[in-house]
N, C-alpha and C positions, 0 to 999 in steps of 0.2 A: 684519670683516664676513663674510668667508668662513667663519670658524669658526661664526658665528651661523647661517648657512644650513646648514652641515653638521650642527650640533646639531638644528636644526629638522627637517631631512630624516630624521635618525635617529629623532627623536621621532615624526614622522608615520608612518614605516615601522613602528615599534613599535606604535603605535595600530592600524594596519591589520592587523598580525599578530594582535593580541589580538582584534580584531573578527571576523576570519576564524575563529579558533580557537573563539570563542564561538558560532558559528553551527553548529547541528547539523542533520543530515539529518532529514527528517520520519520519524516512527515508522511501523511497519507499520499500526498502528491508524489513523493518518491517511491513509496511502497507499491503503488498501483502499477508502476511501469514494469512490463515483463509479459510473459506468456502465461495464460491461465486456461484451465479446462473446467468444463462443467456440463450440465444438462439443461437444455432449453426445450420445453414442450416434448420431453421424452427422447430428445436427440442429443447425442454427445456433440460438443462444440469446443473448439479451441479459439481463444481470442487473444490477440496481442494488443496490449495497451502501450501507446507511446505517450508523450507528454500532452498530446492534443487530439489523438484519435484512437478509435478501437478498430482493429482489423480482424475480420473473419475471413481468413485466407481461403478456407475450403469453400466458401460461398462467393469468393471474389468481390467482397464489398468491404468498405470501411466507412465509419461514421465519425464526425467530429464530436468532441465533448469538451466541456470546460468546467472548471471548479466554480460552483456557486458560492461556497464558503469553505471552511476547513473540513467539513464533513460530507458535503453533497456535490454531486456532479450533475450536469445537464447534458443529456445525450440527444443529438438530433439524428434520428434514424429515418432517412428519406421523408422528412417533413413531420414525422411524429416525434414530438419532444417529450422526453421522459426525465424526470428529476429523481435521482436515487440517493439515498443515504448510504455511504460507504463505511464499512467497519472491517477491521482486521483482528479477529480473535487471536490469530497467530500470524507470523510473517508469511506463512505459506497458505493461508486461508483468507479469502475475501468474501464478505457478505454484502450484497446490495439489496436494499429495501426500497420499494417504490409502491405507488398505488396499484401497480400491475402484479405485485407479489414479491417474493423473496428469492434471490438467486445466490447460491453458494458456489464459489469457484475455488479451485486449488491451483497453486503455482506449479507450472511445468518446469522441472529442473533441466537446465541445459545439458 
């Protein structure tokens, strides 16, 4: 009987390890979607990222963007194209680096 429980425990532990190994973290393309706040040129701004555009509702504008690769986006802001590297130090913090500088945004909780 003890052997049965031991084998059952090992089997369950193995299943748990396989399940955990199969769970991957969300991609940057998934993590970027949502509402973010930060400062631009000393002014607070709230940006909403969808799968294809950035919306600055307080300014009444939106800009298309696309993923260049797994780490970078290309944003077209009224003809000015900016390529930024996107990093997520935490799920609620996004850092974008471009030749124009570094911008840190924090996720706005619903």
